[in-house]
N, C-alpha and C positions, 0 to 999 in steps of 0.2 A: 732687884735693881740695885746698882752701886752708883753713887755721885762721888767725884774724886775732883776736889778744886786743887787750883794752882799745878796743873799736871805736868805742863813742860817746864823745865827749869828756865828757860829763856823764850817765852812765849812769841814776845815781839820779832825775835831773830827768825823763829820757825815761820811766822806770818810773813816776813819779810822776803824770805828765801821763796816761798810760795808765789808772792806777788811778782818776784822778779821772773817769772815764767808766764807771765800774762798772756803771751802769744800762744801758749799751750794749751789754755782752756777752751773748751769747745763743747758744743752741744750735738750729741751724736743723733742721727735720724731714728725716731721711734723712742726717743728718751721719756721715761715716766716721771721724770723729776724736774723741777723748775731751776731756771739758772744754767750755769755751765759748769763742766767738771774737767778736772786734770788727773792724770793718773798718779800724780805725786813723785816724790823723790825717794829712791829706795834707801838711802841713807837715813832721812828722817823716818821713813816708815818703819825702819828696823829699830831705831832708837825709841820710838812709840812702843812697839812691841815688846821691847826688851824691858821697859819701865814698868808695862803692864804685868809683865810676866814676874817681875820682881814682887810686886804688890800683891799680886795672887798666889806665888809660888806654885805657878802651874807654867807648863810649856803649851804655847798657843800655836795653833795653825791658822793661817790667814787664807781666806778664799777670795777677798778682794779689797783693795785700798784705793780711795780717791779722795780729791779735795773738790769741794763744790763751793761755788758762790752764787746766791740768788739775790736779787734786788727787790725792792717794794714792788716794782713792775712787773717782774717776772711772777711773782705769786698773785697779782692782780688779774692775769690771764684767767678767762673762764673756766678752762680745764684744770687749773691747779687751785682753784678757789676754796675746795673742800675736798680732800682725798684722804680720809680714815686709810690706813694699810698696815700690812705687816711686812717684814724682810724675809726672804726665803733662805734663811741661814740660821744655825742654832743661836748664834748671839750676835749683837750688834754693839759696836762703840762708838760714839761720836764725840769729837772734841771741838766746842765752840772756838773760833779764832776771829770772829768778826768783833770789831770795836764799834757798839752803839753809840757809846760816847767817850772820845778820847780823854777827856778831862777826869772821868771817872772810871776806869777800866775795871774797877774791882766791883762795879754796882750790879745788883741783880736786875732782870728785867722780864717779868713773867709773860709780857705780851709777845715775846719773841722766843721763848723757850720751846719744850715740848710737853704736849698734852697727850695723856692717855685715855682711851675711851672705853665706854661700855655699850654695847649693843641694846637699845631699850627694849626691844621685843622679846630677845632671848636671855639677855643677861651676860652674853659672852664677853669677855674681855681679853680672849686671845684665840688664835686658831693655830692650831697643830699641823704640821707637814709632815710627811713620811721622812724627812730629816732629822725630826726632833726625837731625842732620845725616849720622850714620854709619850709618844704617838699612840702605841699600842695600848698603853695605860689609859689615855684618855678615850680612846674608842670603847674599851671595858667599861669605863665608869659611866658613859653614857649608854650602855646597851646596844651600841651601833656596829654595824659591819663597816668595812672601808667604803664600800660603795654608798651606803647611807650616810656615813659621815662627810664624803665628797660633796653629796647633795646638800647637806645641811651648811656646808662652808659656802657654797654657791648661793644659797639664800641669803646669808650674812653680807657676803662680798657685793651683791646687788645694791646694798645700802650705802656702799663706800662714799658715793656723791651725794647723799642726801642728809643734810645736817640734823634734821628733825629726828633721825632715826638713831641718833648718839647722844651719849651725855658724857663729860669730862668727870672723870673721879680721880685724877691726880694730874699735877702740873709741876714740871721742873723748870724754873726761871733759867732764861738765858744769862749765862756769865762768862766772861772772857776767860779762857783757860780752863774751863769746867770740862770733865768728861762725864759722858753718862753710858755706862755699861747696862745692857738690859738683854733679857730673854726676847729674842727677836719674834716670838710668837706673839707678844703683846701688840694690840691694835694701838696706833699712835697717829700723830701728826704733829707739825710744828705748831707754835703759839697762835692766838687768836687774830694776832695782826699779822702773823706769817714771817715777815720778813722787813728791812730797812736797808737804806742806802740807794745810791744810783748807779754804782760801779763796782768793779772788782776790788778797789780799795776800800769802798765804804759799805759794801753789802754784807750780807750773812754768810760768813766764811764757816764752813765745817770740814773737820777731817772725819772720814768715814770708814769703818773697818767691818768687815763681814768676817766673823772669826767661828771655828771650828774647833770646839772642845766641850767637855763635859763639866760644867760647875756644880751639878747636884751635890748637894751637902755641904758646899762651902758657903754659901750665902743664899737667901731667898731673892730671886729675881722675879 
């Protein structure tokens, strides 16, 4: 994992441009996330990717980019009260752009950040998919064939909505203009209090990037 603070040179300007498109935020039918989503602004997306490429010294391929805002009420819904999950892409980057406390924009807020979970029964902290560069290696390490591993994954995923089946082993506090870059196979969810605010301007805003590239050997994710 890589945590990059002060990611955007002018995060307030980036945030203001997204909020200027308030009418474009929507909740698609069948969405599996809380709150509303906007597909973003190509100019800002490209700027974010360019900065990340410069930091990593790697060319990146984007599978998806979106801006999401969720309020405290969005996360209070029963179907989102506890959903440990993974992202179906090799890597995920999230930039925190919500202001928990406008008077203290640089403050850290562990209760609203990102938690990483371990499955109590199996000890698993990740689930690999066929998209992952290490998929075959992980199957060999467990002595499982593809069909057996898929059944093993299904056994773990049945517990995604059962909080007693998980324990937090790492927590990244929410901080305005912080980017968290992670291996998307890690099992995670937002912090214990999930979200804050009552509308787009005051809620938990994040830029979300699904990325395709191979970071093995660059740093430990």
